[in-house]
N, C-alpha and C positions, 0 to 999 in steps of 0.2 A: 504494500500500500504506500502511496505517496500522499503526503499532506503538504500542500503548497500554500504558503502564508500561514505557517503553523502557529504563529503567535506564541503564547506561553506554553503550548504543548498539551493542551487538554485532550485533543483527539488522539495524538500519537501515544500519550501515556495510557489513556483508557484502552485504546486498541492493543497496545503492547501488553497490558494486563490480561485482556480477554483472549488474545491470540499469541500465547507464549512462543509458539513455533514459527510465527510469521515474522517478516522483516518489514519494518516501517521506516520510510525515509521522510524526515521532517525538513522541509525547505523553508528557510527564513532569511530574509535579506538583512535584518538589523542584528548586529553582533550582540548587543545587550539583551535583546529578546531571545536570541538563540541560547545565550547563557542561562536564561530562565528555564528554557526547555531542559537543558542539561541538569540544572538543579532539581527540577521536578522529576526527571527520570531517576536521579539518585535518590530523592526523597521516597519514591514509591518502588525502588529496586527494580526498575524496568531496564533490561539490558538489550532489548531487541529493537531499539530506536537509534537510527543513525541521523545525526543532525548535519544538514548541508547548509552552509552559509553562502547564499547566492540569490540572484534575482531571476525569477521566471519571466519569460520563457528561456532566457539565455543559458541557464545552468542545466536544463532538463536533458540535454544530449548526453551528459556524463553520468546520469543516474542509472544504476543497475541494482537489481533486476527490473525488467519491465513490469509494470503494475497490473494487478487484477482490479484494483480499486484506486480511485484518486479523489481526494477531497481538496477543493479549491476554496480557501477561506478568505482570499484577498488577492490583490495583484492587479496591476494595470500593464498593458492593455489586456483585459479579460478575454477578448475574442482570440487574440494571438496565443494566449496561454492555453485556452481550450483546444484550439487547432493543433498545437504542438503536443499537448497531452494525448490527444486522440491518436497521433502517429505512434505513440509508444504503448498505448493501452492494449492489453491482450484482447482477443476476440471474446465476446460475452462479458467483458469488463464493464464496470460501472463508474461513472463520474458523478460526483455530488458537488455543487457549487452554491455559495451563499450570496445573496444580494440584499443590500441594506437600503437601496434607493431604486426608484423607477427606472432610471437609465441602465443600471446594472441588471435589473430584472429583464429588461428588453434585450440587452446585448447577449446575456447568457441564453435566453430563450431562443433568440435568433441564431446564435452559434450552434446550439443543439439541433435546431431544425436544419441548418445548412450541412451539418455533419451527418444528417439522417439518423440521429439517435433514435433508439426504440424504447418503448415503455417509459416515456418521459413523464415525470411527476413534478408537480409544484405544490409545495406546502408553505403556508404562511403561519409562522409561529408568533403568537402574541404573548407578551410578558407584562405583568403588572406589578408595581411595587407599592407596598403599603406605606402611606405617608400620613402624618398627623397634620391636620388643618384645623386650627382652633381647638375645639374640644372633641372633634370627630376624627376618626381614622378612615381614610378613603384609599381606594386603589387608583393609582395613576399609571396610565399606559406608558410603557417604554417603547422606543422606536421599534416597529415591526421588522422582522427579518424573513426573507423568502429563501426557501431551500429548494433548489432544482436538481433533478437527477435524470440521467439517461444512460442507456446501455448501448454498447457497440456490438454489432452482429456481423 
């Protein structure tokens, strides 16, 4: 599995814990953030995550092995990243990408259509945070995120 724009490593760490025999490549362009992934892997004793400091899509050609699954949590230009990932994704592999705004939602959706992805799914996750306003506690919406996925056949 490849995680592009791995951030603090939540997905690589959780995947590493669930799939002890798997190999997870976490791609992160920011050195400080990549160090957070290292610390989180150490904290949870995850040994099957390899951290790649680099920017997608430029660094993807050097990644081995080719993935069965790819998670794209960020990165620009998203269309180029998706196209490049698709070249390396194994047949019947799955790509999951997140979008936090309408433009990214459109670009990812369009890229999946252009790549002729199958079984495309779009999920919109809504999260609310409990806040105190005066004497009342209310739920306040946090910015929504869209999760798109598609399979290569």
